[in-house]
N, CA, C and O atoms as a GROMACS GRO file, in nm:
protein
  652
    1MET      N    1  13.537   7.119  10.032
    1MET     CA    2  13.447   7.190   9.944
    1MET      C    3  13.334   7.249  10.026
    1MET      O    4  13.279   7.182  10.114
    2GLY      N    5  13.299   7.372   9.999
    2GLY     CA    6  13.194   7.441  10.073
    2GLY      C    7  13.057   7.420  10.011
    2GLY      O    8  13.038   7.336   9.924
    3ARG      N    9  12.964   7.498  10.058
    3ARG     CA   10  12.827   7.495  10.009
    3ARG      C   11  12.805   7.618   9.921
    3ARG      O   12  12.850   7.728   9.955
    4THR      N   13  12.735   7.602   9.808
    4THR     CA   14  12.720   7.709   9.710
    4THR      C   15  12.576   7.758   9.706
    4THR      O   16  12.481   7.680   9.712
    5TYR      N   17  12.562   7.892   9.696
    5TYR     CA   18  12.432   7.958   9.696
    5TYR      C   19  12.430   8.068   9.591
    5TYR      O   20  12.535   8.121   9.554
    6THR      N   21  12.310   8.104   9.542
    6THR     CA   22  12.293   8.215   9.450
    6THR      C   23  12.174   8.299   9.493
    6THR      O   24  12.068   8.245   9.527
    7ALA      N   25  12.191   8.431   9.492
    7ALA     CA   26  12.082   8.525   9.516
    7ALA      C   27  12.059   8.603   9.388
    7ALA      O   28  12.153   8.639   9.318
    8THR      N   29  11.932   8.630   9.358
    8THR     CA   30  11.895   8.695   9.232
    8THR      C   31  11.792   8.805   9.255
    8THR      O   32  11.706   8.793   9.342
    9VAL      N   33  11.804   8.911   9.177
    9VAL     CA   34  11.701   9.014   9.174
    9VAL      C   35  11.664   9.040   9.027
    9VAL      O   36  11.749   9.033   8.939
   10THR      N   37  11.536   9.069   9.004
   10THR     CA   38  11.489   9.098   8.868
   10THR      C   39  11.393   9.216   8.872
   10THR      O   40  11.333   9.247   8.974
   11GLY      N   41  11.380   9.281   8.758
   11GLY     CA   42  11.285   9.390   8.745
   11GLY      C   43  11.317   9.510   8.831
   11GLY      O   44  11.226   9.577   8.880
   12VAL      N   45  11.445   9.540   8.850
   12VAL     CA   46  11.488   9.647   8.939
   12VAL      C   47  11.499   9.778   8.862
   12VAL      O   48  11.544   9.780   8.747
   13THR      N   49  11.458   9.887   8.924
   13THR     CA   50  11.476  10.021   8.868
   13THR      C   51  11.606  10.078   8.923
   13THR      O   52  11.619  10.096   9.044
   14VAL      N   53  11.700  10.106   8.836
   14VAL     CA   54  11.829  10.163   8.876
   14VAL      C   55  11.812  10.314   8.883
   14VAL      O   56  11.769  10.376   8.786
   15PRO      N   57  11.846  10.377   8.998
   15PRO     CA   58  11.827  10.521   9.010
   15PRO      C   59  11.918  10.599   8.915
   15PRO      O   60  12.035  10.566   8.897
   16VAL      N   61  11.861  10.702   8.856
   16VAL     CA   62  11.935  10.785   8.761
   16VAL      C   63  12.040  10.866   8.837
   16VAL      O   64  12.007  10.932   8.936
   17THR      N   65  12.162  10.862   8.792
   17THR     CA   66  12.281  10.935   8.837
   17THR      C   67  12.325  10.906   8.981
   17THR      O   68  12.433  10.951   9.020
   18ALA      N   69  12.249  10.834   9.060
   18ALA     CA   70  12.284  10.811   9.201
   18ALA      C   71  12.360  10.680   9.219
   18ALA      O   72  12.342  10.585   9.141
   19ALA      N   73  12.444  10.674   9.322
   19ALA     CA   74  12.512  10.550   9.357
   19ALA      C   75  12.407  10.446   9.398
   19ALA      O   76  12.299  10.481   9.446
   20PHE      N   77  12.440  10.319   9.377
   20PHE     CA   78  12.342  10.211   9.392
   20PHE      C   79  12.417  10.084   9.429
   20PHE      O   80  12.508  10.042   9.356
   21ASP      N   81  12.381  10.021   9.540
   21ASP     CA   82  12.444   9.894   9.578
   21ASP      C   83  12.364   9.779   9.516
   21ASP      O   84  12.251   9.751   9.556
   22ILE      N   85  12.425   9.714   9.418
   22ILE     CA   86  12.360   9.600   9.353
   22ILE      C   87  12.342   9.488   9.454
   22ILE      O   88  12.232   9.434   9.470
   23PHE      N   89  12.452   9.453   9.523
   23PHE     CA   90  12.448   9.352   9.629
   23PHE      C   91  12.533   9.397   9.746
   23PHE      O   92  12.634   9.466   9.729
   24GLU      N   93  12.491   9.356   9.865
   24GLU     CA   94  12.567   9.376   9.988
   24GLU      C   95  12.557   9.244  10.066
   24GLU      O   96  12.451   9.209  10.116
   25LEU      N   97  12.668   9.174  10.075
   25LEU     CA   98  12.671   9.047  10.146
   25LEU      C   99  12.745   9.063  10.278
   25LEU      O  100  12.845   9.134  10.285
   26THR      N  101  12.696   8.998  10.381
   26THR     CA  102  12.762   8.997  10.511
   26THR      C  103  12.789   8.853  10.549
   26THR      O  104  12.697   8.771  10.556
   27SER      N  105  12.915   8.822  10.574
   27SER     CA  106  12.951   8.684  10.612
   27SER      C  107  12.922   8.664  10.760
   27SER      O  108  12.931   8.758  10.839
   28PRO      N  109  12.889   8.540  10.799
   28PRO     CA  110  12.864   8.512  10.941
   28PRO      C  111  12.994   8.512  11.020
   28PRO      O  112  13.103   8.508  10.962
   29ALA      N  113  12.983   8.515  11.151
   29ALA     CA  114  13.102   8.515  11.238
   29ALA      C  115  13.174   8.381  11.236
   29ALA      O  116  13.288   8.372  11.281
   30THR      N  117  13.109   8.278  11.184
   30THR     CA  118  13.163   8.141  11.193
   30THR      C  119  13.208   8.084  11.059
   30THR      O  120  13.243   7.966  11.051
   31ALA      N  121  13.209   8.164  10.953
   31ALA     CA  122  13.245   8.109  10.821
   31ALA      C  123  13.306   8.216  10.732
   31ALA      O  124  13.291   8.336  10.756
   32ILE      N  125  13.373   8.171  10.627
   32ILE     CA  126  13.419   8.261  10.521
   32ILE      C  127  13.332   8.235  10.399
   32ILE      O  128  13.265   8.132  10.389
   33ALA      N  129  13.335   8.329  10.307
   33ALA     CA  130  13.262   8.313  10.182
   33ALA      C  131  13.352   8.352  10.067
   33ALA      O  132  13.430   8.447  10.077
   34LYS      N  133  13.342   8.278   9.957
   34LYS     CA  134  13.418   8.310   9.835
   34LYS      C  135  13.317   8.349   9.727
   34LYS      O  136  13.220   8.278   9.702
   35ILE      N  137  13.342   8.462   9.662
   35ILE     CA  138  13.255   8.510   9.555
   35ILE      C  139  13.289   8.432   9.428
   35ILE      O  140  13.400   8.441   9.377
   36LYS      N  141  13.192   8.356   9.378
   36LYS     CA  142  13.214   8.269   9.263
   36LYS      C  143  13.171   8.333   9.131
   36LYS      O  144  13.233   8.309   9.027
   37GLU      N  145  13.065   8.416   9.135
   37GLU     CA  146  13.017   8.477   9.010
   37GLU      C  147  12.925   8.594   9.040
   37GLU      O  148  12.848   8.591   9.137
   38ILE      N  149  12.935   8.697   8.957
   38ILE     CA  150  12.844   8.812   8.962
   38ILE      C  151  12.801   8.840   8.819
   38ILE      O  152  12.885   8.849   8.728
   39VAL      N  153  12.671   8.853   8.798
   39VAL     CA  154  12.617   8.881   8.665
   39VAL      C  155  12.514   8.992   8.680
   39VAL      O  156  12.430   8.987   8.769
   40CYS      N  157  12.519   9.093   8.592
   40CYS     CA  158  12.415   9.195   8.593
   40CYS      C  159  12.402   9.256   8.454
   40CYS      O  160  12.497   9.254   8.375
   41GLY      N  161  12.284   9.310   8.426
   41GLY     CA  162  12.259   9.373   8.299
   41GLY      C  163  12.112   9.398   8.278
   41GLY      O  164  12.032   9.383   8.371
   42ILE      N  165  12.076   9.436   8.157
   42ILE     CA  166  11.937   9.468   8.126
   42ILE      C  167  11.884   9.372   8.021
   42ILE      O  168  11.959   9.313   7.943
   43SER      N  169  11.753   9.357   8.020
   43SER     CA  170  11.685   9.277   7.918
   43SER      C  171  11.548   9.338   7.893
   43SER      O  172  11.504   9.425   7.968
   44GLY      N  173  11.483   9.292   7.790
   44GLY     CA  174  11.349   9.342   7.759
   44GLY      C  175  11.305   9.289   7.626
   44GLY      O  176  11.381   9.223   7.554
   45THR      N  177  11.181   9.317   7.592
   45THR     CA  178  11.127   9.268   7.465
   45THR      C  179  11.147   9.367   7.352
   45THR      O  180  11.138   9.330   7.235
   46ALA      N  181  11.175   9.494   7.384
   46ALA     CA  182  11.199   9.595   7.282
   46ALA      C  183  11.347   9.592   7.240
   46ALA      O  184  11.432   9.544   7.314
   47ASP      N  185  11.374   9.643   7.120
   47ASP     CA  186  11.512   9.654   7.076
   47ASP      C  187  11.586   9.753   7.166
   47ASP      O  188  11.529   9.852   7.212
   48PHE      N  189  11.712   9.725   7.189
   48PHE     CA  190  11.795   9.817   7.265
   48PHE      C  191  11.828   9.936   7.176
   48PHE      O  192  11.872   9.919   7.062
   49GLY      N  193  11.808  10.055   7.229
   49GLY     CA  194  11.840  10.176   7.154
   49GLY      C  195  11.962  10.244   7.211
   49GLY      O  196  12.020  10.197   7.309
   50ASP      N  197  12.002  10.355   7.150
   50ASP     CA  198  12.120  10.426   7.196
   50ASP      C  199  12.108  10.468   7.342
   50ASP      O  200  12.210  10.476   7.412
   51ALA      N  201  11.986  10.497   7.389
   51ALA     CA  202  11.969  10.539   7.528
   51ALA      C  203  12.010  10.429   7.626
   51ALA      O  204  12.040  10.457   7.742
   52GLN      N  205  12.012  10.304   7.579
   52GLN     CA  206  12.049  10.192   7.666
   52GLN      C  207  12.197  10.158   7.653
   52GLN      O  208  12.242  10.061   7.714
   53ALA      N  209  12.274  10.235   7.577
   53ALA     CA  210  12.413  10.202   7.547
   53ALA      C  211  12.511  10.271   7.642
   53ALA      O  212  12.626  10.296   7.604
   54GLU      N  213  12.468  10.301   7.761
   54GLU     CA  214  12.556  10.372   7.853
   54GLU      C  215  12.668  10.286   7.906
   54GLU      O  216  12.654  10.164   7.922
   55GLY      N  217  12.780  10.352   7.933
   55GLY     CA  218  12.889  10.286   8.001
   55GLY      C  219  12.884  10.323   8.148
   55GLY      O  220  12.875  10.441   8.183
   56LEU      N  221  12.890  10.224   8.233
   56LEU     CA  222  12.889  10.246   8.378
   56LEU      C  223  13.009  10.177   8.441
   56LEU      O  224  13.067  10.086   8.382
   57ASP      N  225  13.045  10.219   8.559
   57ASP     CA  226  13.147  10.150   8.638
   57ASP      C  227  13.078  10.059   8.737
   57ASP      O  228  12.969  10.090   8.786
   58VAL      N  229  13.141   9.947   8.766
   58VAL     CA  230  13.097   9.862   8.876
   58VAL      C  231  13.216   9.847   8.970
   58VAL      O  232  13.329   9.828   8.925
   59GLN      N  233  13.190   9.856   9.099
   59GLN     CA  234  13.295   9.844   9.200
   59GLN      C  235  13.268   9.726   9.290
   59GLN      O  236  13.153   9.693   9.319
   60PHE      N  237  13.375   9.660   9.334
   60PHE     CA  238  13.369   9.561   9.440
   60PHE      C  239  13.436   9.625   9.562
   60PHE      O  240  13.549   9.672   9.553
   61LEU      N  241  13.366   9.628   9.673
   61LEU     CA  242  13.416   9.690   9.795
   61LEU      C  243  13.417   9.590   9.908
   61LEU      O  244  13.330   9.503   9.918
   62LYS      N  245  13.517   9.601   9.994
   62LYS     CA  246  13.524   9.521  10.116
   62LYS      C  247  13.494   9.613  10.232
   62LYS      O  248  13.551   9.722  10.243
   63GLY      N  249  13.403   9.571  10.320
   63GLY     CA  250  13.366   9.653  10.434
   63GLY      C  251  13.402   9.587  10.565
   63GLY      O  252  13.371   9.470  10.588
   64THR      N  253  13.468   9.664  10.652
   64THR     CA  254  13.501   9.616  10.787
   64THR      C  255  13.470   9.728  10.886
   64THR      O  256  13.457   9.844  10.847
   65GLY      N  257  13.459   9.693  11.011
   65GLY     CA  258  13.435   9.793  11.114
   65GLY      C  259  13.287   9.812  11.141
   65GLY      O  260  13.206   9.723  11.112
   66THR      N  261  13.252   9.928  11.195
   66THR     CA  262  13.114   9.958  11.231
   66THR      C  263  13.023   9.941  11.110
   66THR      O  264  13.053   9.990  11.001
   67THR      N  265  12.913   9.872  11.130
   67THR     CA  266  12.822   9.840  11.020
   67THR      C  267  12.717   9.950  11.003
   67THR      O  268  12.645   9.983  11.097
   68ASN      N  269  12.710  10.004  10.884
   68ASN     CA  270  12.605  10.099  10.845
   68ASN      C  271  12.549  10.051  10.712
   68ASN      O  272  12.582  10.104  10.606
   69SER      N  273  12.465   9.950  10.720
   69SER     CA  274  12.411   9.887  10.601
   69SER      C  275  12.332   9.985  10.517
   69SER      O  276  12.277  10.083  10.568
   70GLY      N  277  12.328   9.958  10.386
   70GLY     CA  278  12.246  10.038  10.297
   70GLY      C  279  12.098  10.012  10.322
   70GLY      O  280  12.063   9.930  10.406
   71SER      N  281  12.011  10.083  10.248
   71SER     CA  282  11.867  10.064  10.266
   71SER      C  283  11.795  10.095  10.136
   71SER      O  284  11.854  10.145  10.040
   72GLY      N  285  11.667  10.064  10.136
   72GLY     CA  286  11.583  10.095  10.020
   72GLY      C  287  11.570   9.981   9.922
   72GLY      O  288  11.505   9.996   9.819
   73GLY      N  289  11.631   9.867   9.953
   73GLY     CA  290  11.628   9.754   9.858
   73GLY      C  291  11.551   9.636   9.911
   73GLY      O  292  11.450   9.651   9.981
   74THR      N  293  11.599   9.517   9.877
   74THR     CA  294  11.533   9.393   9.915
   74THR      C  295  11.634   9.302   9.986
   74THR      O  296  11.753   9.332   9.992
   75THR      N  297  11.584   9.192  10.039
   75THR     CA  298  11.671   9.093  10.105
   75THR      C  299  11.646   8.956  10.042
   75THR      O  300  11.578   8.872  10.101
   76PRO      N  301  11.702   8.934   9.924
   76PRO     CA  302  11.680   8.804   9.859
   76PRO      C  303  11.746   8.691   9.937
   76PRO      O  304  11.851   8.709   9.998
   77THR      N  305  11.684   8.576   9.935
   77THR     CA  306  11.737   8.458  10.003
   77THR      C  307  11.831   8.384   9.909
   77THR      O  308  11.800   8.366   9.791
   78GLY      N  309  11.945   8.342   9.961
   78GLY     CA  310  12.038   8.262   9.882
   78GLY      C  311  11.976   8.125   9.854
   78GLY      O  312  11.938   8.053   9.946
   79THR      N  313  11.968   8.090   9.727
   79THR     CA  314  11.916   7.959   9.687
   79THR      C  315  12.030   7.859   9.688
   79THR      O  316  12.132   7.880   9.622
   80LYS      N  317  12.013   7.750   9.761
   80LYS     CA  318  12.120   7.651   9.769
   80LYS      C  319  12.127   7.570   9.641
   80LYS      O  320  12.025   7.539   9.580
   81HIS      N  321  12.249   7.535   9.601
   81HIS     CA  322  12.271   7.456   9.480
   81HIS      C  323  12.252   7.307   9.506
   81HIS      O  324  12.220   7.232   9.414
   82GLU      N  325  12.272   7.265   9.629
   82GLU     CA  326  12.256   7.125   9.668
   82GLU      C  327  12.140   7.116   9.766
   82GLU      O  328  12.144   7.180   9.872
   83ASP      N  329  12.038   7.038   9.733
   83ASP     CA  330  11.919   7.032   9.817
   83ASP      C  331  11.946   6.995   9.962
   83ASP      O  332  11.874   7.041  10.051
   84SER      N  333  12.047   6.914   9.988
   84SER     CA  334  12.073   6.869  10.124
   84SER      C  335  12.151   6.971  10.208
   84SER      O  336  12.170   6.949  10.327
   85ASP      N  337  12.196   7.080  10.150
   85ASP     CA  338  12.270   7.182  10.224
   85ASP      C  339  12.176   7.261  10.315
   85ASP      O  340  12.057   7.271  10.287
   86PRO      N  341  12.229   7.317  10.424
   86PRO     CA  342  12.147   7.404  10.510
   86PRO      C  343  12.123   7.538  10.440
   86PRO      O  344  12.181   7.566  10.335
   87ALA      N  345  12.037   7.618  10.499
   87ALA     CA  346  12.013   7.752  10.446
   87ALA      C  347  12.142   7.833  10.450
   87ALA      O  348  12.231   7.805  10.531
   88ALA      N  349  12.154   7.931  10.363
   88ALA     CA  350  12.273   8.016  10.357
   88ALA      C  351  12.293   8.090  10.489
   88ALA      O  352  12.197   8.137  10.549
   89ALA      N  353  12.418   8.099  10.532
   89ALA     CA  354  12.452   8.176  10.652
   89ALA      C  355  12.487   8.321  10.616
   89ALA      O  356  12.471   8.411  10.699
   90VAL      N  357  12.533   8.343  10.493
   90VAL     CA  358  12.561   8.478  10.445
   90VAL      C  359  12.426   8.550  10.429
   90VAL      O  360  12.331   8.493  10.377
   91THR      N  361  12.420   8.674  10.475
   91THR     CA  362  12.299   8.754  10.453
   91THR      C  363  12.320   8.844  10.332
   91THR      O  364  12.430   8.892  10.306
   92VAL      N  365  12.211   8.865  10.258
   92VAL     CA  366  12.219   8.940  10.133
   92VAL      C  367  12.117   9.053  10.134
   92VAL      O  368  12.001   9.035  10.170
   93GLU      N  369  12.163   9.170  10.094
   93GLU     CA  370  12.075   9.281  10.061
   93GLU      C  371  12.101   9.314   9.915
   93GLU      O  372  12.213   9.298   9.866
   94ALA      N  373  11.998   9.359   9.846
   94ALA     CA  374  12.012   9.389   9.703
   94ALA      C  375  11.937   9.517   9.669
   94ALA      O  376  11.836   9.551   9.732
   95SER      N  377  11.987   9.586   9.570
   95SER     CA  378  11.919   9.703   9.513
   95SER      C  379  11.902   9.816   9.613
   95SER      O  380  11.799   9.884   9.612
   96ASN      N  381  12.000   9.836   9.700
   96ASN     CA  382  11.991   9.944   9.798
   96ASN      C  383  12.014  10.079   9.731
   96ASN      O  384  12.117  10.102   9.668
   97THR      N  385  11.916  10.168   9.746
   97THR     CA  386  11.926  10.302   9.689
   97THR      C  387  11.999  10.398   9.782
   97THR      O  388  12.048  10.502   9.738
   98THR      N  389  12.007  10.366   9.911
   98THR     CA  390  12.097  10.434  10.004
   98THR      C  391  12.212  10.338  10.027
   98THR      O  392  12.192  10.229  10.081
   99VAL      N  393  12.332  10.376   9.986
   99VAL     CA  394  12.443  10.282   9.984
   99VAL      C  395  12.502  10.258  10.123
   99VAL      O  396  12.487  10.340  10.213
  100ASP      N  397  12.568  10.143  10.138
  100ASP     CA  398  12.637  10.105  10.262
  100ASP      C  399  12.745  10.208  10.294
  100ASP      O  400  12.817  10.253  10.205
  101SER      N  401  12.755  10.244  10.420
  101SER     CA  402  12.861  10.338  10.462
  101SER      C  403  12.937  10.281  10.582
  101SER      O  404  12.967  10.352  10.678
  102THR      N  405  12.968  10.151  10.573
  102THR     CA  406  13.046  10.085  10.678
  102THR      C  407  13.175  10.162  10.703
  102THR      O  408  13.231  10.223  10.612
  103ALA      N  409  13.222  10.159  10.828
  103ALA     CA  410  13.337  10.239  10.872
  103ALA      C  411  13.454  10.237  10.774
  103ALA      O  412  13.504  10.343  10.738
  104THR      N  413  13.498  10.119  10.731
  104THR     CA  414  13.610  10.112  10.639
  104THR      C  415  13.568  10.037  10.514
  104THR      O  416  13.542   9.917  10.518
  105LEU      N  417  13.560  10.108  10.403
  105LEU     CA  418  13.531  10.047  10.274
  105LEU      C  419  13.656  10.055  10.188
  105LEU      O  420  13.711  10.163  10.167
  106THR      N  421  13.699   9.940  10.139
  106THR     CA  422  13.817   9.933  10.054
  106THR      C  423  13.774   9.890   9.915
  106THR      O  424  13.708   9.787   9.899
  107THR      N  425  13.812   9.968   9.814
  107THR     CA  426  13.781   9.931   9.676
  107THR      C  427  13.875   9.820   9.632
  107THR      O  428  13.997   9.837   9.634
  108MET      N  429  13.819   9.707   9.594
  108MET     CA  430  13.898   9.591   9.552
  108MET      C  431  13.904   9.581   9.399
  108MET      O  432  13.998   9.523   9.345
  109ARG      N  433  13.804   9.636   9.332
  109ARG     CA  434  13.800   9.628   9.186
  109ARG      C  435  13.708   9.740   9.136
  109ARG      O  436  13.606   9.770   9.198
  110ASN      N  437  13.746   9.800   9.026
  110ASN     CA  438  13.664   9.900   8.959
  110ASN      C  439  13.673   9.872   8.810
  110ASN      O  440  13.782   9.873   8.753
  111GLU      N  441  13.560   9.846   8.748
  111GLU     CA  442  13.564   9.804   8.608
  111GLU      C  443  13.448   9.865   8.530
  111GLU      O  444  13.334   9.860   8.575
  112PRO      N  445  13.476   9.922   8.412
  112PRO     CA  446  13.368   9.976   8.330
  112PRO      C  447  13.299   9.864   8.250
  112PRO      O  448  13.359   9.761   8.219
  113PHE      N  449  13.173   9.888   8.219
  113PHE     CA  450  13.101   9.796   8.131
  113PHE      C  451  12.991   9.871   8.059
  113PHE      O  452  12.944   9.974   8.107
  114ASN      N  453  12.950   9.820   7.944
  114ASN     CA  454  12.838   9.875   7.868
  114ASN      C  455  12.714   9.799   7.910
  114ASN      O  456  12.712   9.676   7.905
  115VAL      N  457  12.610   9.870   7.951
  115VAL     CA  458  12.492   9.802   8.005
  115VAL      C  459  12.424   9.712   7.902
  115VAL      O  460  12.358   9.615   7.940
  116GLN      N  461  12.439   9.742   7.773
  116GLN     CA  462  12.381   9.653   7.672
  116GLN      C  463  12.450   9.517   7.670
  116GLN      O  464  12.388   9.416   7.639
  117MET      N  465  12.577   9.515   7.703
  117MET     CA  466  12.653   9.390   7.705
  117MET      C  467  12.642   9.318   7.839
  117MET      O  468  12.666   9.197   7.847
  118GLY      N  469  12.604   9.392   7.943
  118GLY     CA  470  12.599   9.334   8.076
  118GLY      C  471  12.738   9.320   8.136
  118GLY      O  472  12.838   9.353   8.072
  119PHE      N  473  12.741   9.271   8.257
  119PHE     CA  474  12.867   9.252   8.329
  119PHE      C  475  12.869   9.112   8.387
  119PHE      O  476  12.770   9.067   8.446
  120ARG      N  477  12.980   9.043   8.370
  120ARG     CA  478  12.996   8.910   8.427
  120ARG      C  479  13.135   8.899   8.487
  120ARG      O  480  13.236   8.929   8.422
  121TYR      N  481  13.138   8.856   8.613
  121TYR     CA  482  13.264   8.830   8.683
  121TYR      C  483  13.261   8.684   8.726
  121TYR      O  484  13.181   8.645   8.810
  122THR      N  485  13.348   8.605   8.667
  122THR     CA  486  13.359   8.463   8.700
  122THR      C  487  13.508   8.430   8.713
  122THR      O  488  13.572   8.392   8.615
  123PRO      N  489  13.563   8.445   8.833
  123PRO     CA  490  13.707   8.422   8.849
  123PRO      C  491  13.741   8.274   8.845
  123PRO      O  492  13.658   8.191   8.881
  124PRO      N  493  13.862   8.241   8.802
  124PRO     CA  494  13.906   8.101   8.811
  124PRO      C  495  13.924   8.061   8.958
  124PRO      O  496  13.946   8.146   9.044
  125ASP      N  497  13.915   7.931   8.984
  125ASP     CA  498  13.936   7.883   9.120
  125ASP      C  499  14.067   7.935   9.176
  125ASP      O  500  14.170   7.935   9.108
  126GLY      N  501  14.063   7.978   9.300
  126GLY     CA  502  14.181   8.030   9.366
  126GLY      C  503  14.195   8.181   9.358
  126GLY      O  504  14.272   8.240   9.434
  127LEU      N  505  14.121   8.245   9.266
  127LEU     CA  506  14.130   8.391   9.252
  127LEU      C  507  14.002   8.462   9.294
  127LEU      O  508  13.985   8.581   9.266
  128GLU      N  509  13.913   8.391   9.362
  128GLU     CA  510  13.788   8.452   9.407
  128GLU      C  511  13.817   8.551   9.520
  128GLU      O  512  13.914   8.536   9.594
  129TYR      N  513  13.731   8.651   9.533
  129TYR     CA  514  13.738   8.738   9.650
  129TYR      C  515  13.686   8.658   9.768
  129TYR      O  516  13.581   8.593   9.759
  130ARG      N  517  13.759   8.664   9.879
  130ARG     CA  518  13.722   8.587   9.999
  130ARG      C  519  13.682   8.683  10.109
  130ARG      O  520  13.752   8.780  10.139
  131MET      N  521  13.567   8.655  10.168
  131MET     CA  522  13.517   8.734  10.279
  131MET      C  523  13.555   8.666  10.409
  131MET      O  524  13.517   8.551  10.433
  132ALA      N  525  13.631   8.734  10.493
  132ALA     CA  526  13.661   8.683  10.626
  132ALA      C  527  13.532   8.683  10.708
  132ALA      O  528  13.436   8.750  10.670
  133PRO      N  529  13.528   8.610  10.819
  133PRO     CA  530  13.408   8.614  10.904
  133PRO      C  531  13.372   8.758  10.943
  133PRO      O  532  13.460   8.841  10.970
  134SER      N  533  13.243   8.786  10.946
  134SER     CA  534  13.188   8.915  10.990
  134SER      C  535  13.235   9.034  10.906
  134SER      O  536  13.255   9.143  10.960
  135THR      N  537  13.251   9.014  10.777
  135THR     CA  538  13.287   9.125  10.687
  135THR      C  539  13.179   9.139  10.580
  135THR      O  540  13.089   9.056  10.568
  136ARG      N  541  13.191   9.246  10.503
  136ARG     CA  542  13.094   9.273  10.396
  136ARG      C  543  13.163   9.274  10.260
  136ARG      O  544  13.280   9.310  10.248
  137PHE      N  545  13.087   9.234  10.160
  137PHE     CA  546  13.129   9.244  10.021
  137PHE      C  547  13.018   9.317   9.949
  137PHE      O  548  12.902   9.275   9.953
  138ILE      N  549  13.053   9.426   9.882
  138ILE     CA  550  12.952   9.512   9.820
  138ILE      C  551  12.983   9.524   9.671
  138ILE      O  552  13.098   9.547   9.631
  139VAL      N  553  12.879   9.507   9.589
  139VAL     CA  554  12.888   9.529   9.445
  139VAL      C  555  12.810   9.658   9.420
  139VAL      O  556  12.689   9.663   9.442
  140ARG      N  557  12.880   9.762   9.373
  140ARG     CA  558  12.820   9.896   9.365
  140ARG      C  559  12.834   9.958   9.227
  140ARG      O  560  12.936   9.941   9.160
  141LEU      N  561  12.731  10.030   9.188
  141LEU     CA  562  12.742  10.126   9.078
  141LEU      C  563  12.770  10.259   9.146
  141LEU      O  564  12.680  10.313   9.211
  142PRO      N  565  12.892  10.316   9.135
  142PRO     CA  566  12.922  10.440   9.206
  142PRO      C  567  12.843  10.559   9.153
  142PRO      O  568  12.828  10.660   9.223
  143ALA      N  569  12.791  10.548   9.032
  143ALA     CA  570  12.701  10.648   8.975
  143ALA      C  571  12.605  10.575   8.882
  143ALA      O  572  12.646  10.490   8.804
  144GLY      N  573  12.479  10.610   8.892
  144GLY     CA  574  12.378  10.546   8.808
  144GLY      C  575  12.383  10.598   8.666
  144GLY      O  576  12.466  10.684   8.634
  145PRO      N  577  12.296  10.547   8.580
  145PRO     CA  578  12.293  10.591   8.440
  145PRO      C  579  12.249  10.737   8.428
  145PRO      O  580  12.182  10.789   8.517
  146ALA      N  581  12.286  10.801   8.319
  146ALA     CA  582  12.248  10.940   8.295
  146ALA      C  583  12.099  10.953   8.269
  146ALA      O  584  12.040  11.058   8.297
  147SER      N  585  12.038  10.847   8.217
  147SER     CA  586  11.893  10.848   8.193
  147SER      C  587  11.838  10.711   8.232
  147SER      O  588  11.911  10.612   8.238
  148ALA      N  589  11.709  10.706   8.259
  148ALA     CA  590  11.646  10.582   8.305
  148ALA      C  591  11.649  10.476   8.196
  148ALA      O  592  11.635  10.506   8.077
  149PHE      N  593  11.668  10.351   8.238
  149PHE     CA  594  11.660  10.238   8.144
  149PHE      C  595  11.514  10.214   8.111
  149PHE      O  596  11.428  10.222   8.198
  150THR      N  597  11.485  10.184   7.984
  150THR     CA  598  11.350  10.142   7.949
  150THR      C  599  11.340   9.991   7.954
  150THR      O  600  11.231   9.935   7.942
  151ALA      N  601  11.452   9.925   7.971
  151ALA     CA  602  11.456   9.780   7.982
  151ALA      C  603  11.461   9.742   8.131
  151ALA      O  604  11.466   9.829   8.218
  152THR      N  605  11.461   9.614   8.159
  152THR     CA  606  11.458   9.563   8.296
  152THR      C  607  11.597   9.523   8.342
  152THR      O  608  11.670   9.458   8.268
  153TRP      N  609  11.634   9.563   8.464
  153TRP     CA  610  11.764   9.531   8.525
  153TRP      C  611  11.753   9.401   8.601
  153TRP      O  612  11.659   9.380   8.677
  154HIS      N  613  11.850   9.312   8.581
  154HIS     CA  614  11.858   9.184   8.650
  154HIS      C  615  12.000   9.168   8.705
  154HIS      O  616  12.095   9.220   8.647
  155ALA      N  617  12.013   9.095   8.816
  155ALA     CA  618  12.146   9.067   8.870
  155ALA      C  619  12.142   8.940   8.954
  155ALA      O  620  12.040   8.906   9.013
  156SER      N  621  12.256   8.871   8.959
  156SER     CA  622  12.269   8.754   9.046
  156SER      C  623  12.412   8.747   9.098
  156SER      O  624  12.506   8.794   9.033
  157ILE      N  625  12.426   8.688   9.216
  157ILE     CA  626  12.557   8.668   9.276
  157ILE      C  627  12.561   8.528   9.334
  157ILE      O  628  12.466   8.482   9.398
  158THR      N  629  12.674   8.459   9.310
  158THR     CA  630  12.692   8.323   9.360
  158THR      C  631  12.814   8.322   9.451
  158THR      O  632  12.918   8.380   9.419
  159TRP      N  633  12.799   8.254   9.565
  159TRP     CA  634  12.910   8.245   9.660
  159TRP      C  635  12.917   8.104   9.718
  159TRP      O  636  12.821   8.026   9.714
  160GLU      N  637  13.033   8.075   9.773
  160GLU     CA  638  13.057   7.947   9.841
  160GLU      C  639  13.086   7.977   9.987
  160GLU      O  640  13.167   8.064  10.019
  161GLU      N  641  13.019   7.905  10.077
  161GLU     CA  642  13.041   7.921  10.221
  161GLU      C  643  13.126   7.806  10.272
  161GLU      O  644  13.102   7.690  10.240
  162ILE      N  645  13.227   7.841  10.351
  162ILE     CA  646  13.317   7.740  10.409
  162ILE      C  647  13.324   7.763  10.558
  162ILE      O  648  13.362   7.872  10.604
  163GLY      N  649  13.289   7.662  10.635
  163GLY     CA  650  13.295   7.674  10.780
  163GLY      C  651  13.160   7.656  10.845
  163GLY      O  652  13.148   7.663  10.967
   0.00000   0.00000   0.00000
């Protein structure tokens, strides 16, 4: 059994119509990582209106080769689930407004969702996406919303490190 971590971002402004990397994870050279859960969506104190009812695509991408990391976002720290575990070895970038352009990006999943409902990916054991050492896993909106959200965007990703 590996060590489990979660990285979270809150209060993010999603760029209108532009591609946006929700998360970009890079596995260390000495371990693999399994993606256990991805959650994203909007919240707020006002009622959701029709302007918030957009359908967007979310993509999971695997990156190998020359690294050209995205930029414009943050670097949240993975929070360990077990206090006695070491700090996360996987590095995380979030909310990049300039998307990753690593040499080889392979689309592993493309799925539509309604932003009012949010998006949740929780695979059963054995069906998680696995990151080989020194690879990237990217969660991307290939195109942002047609209009700005008046609510707040939140996202989290949970992974297990083995090795």
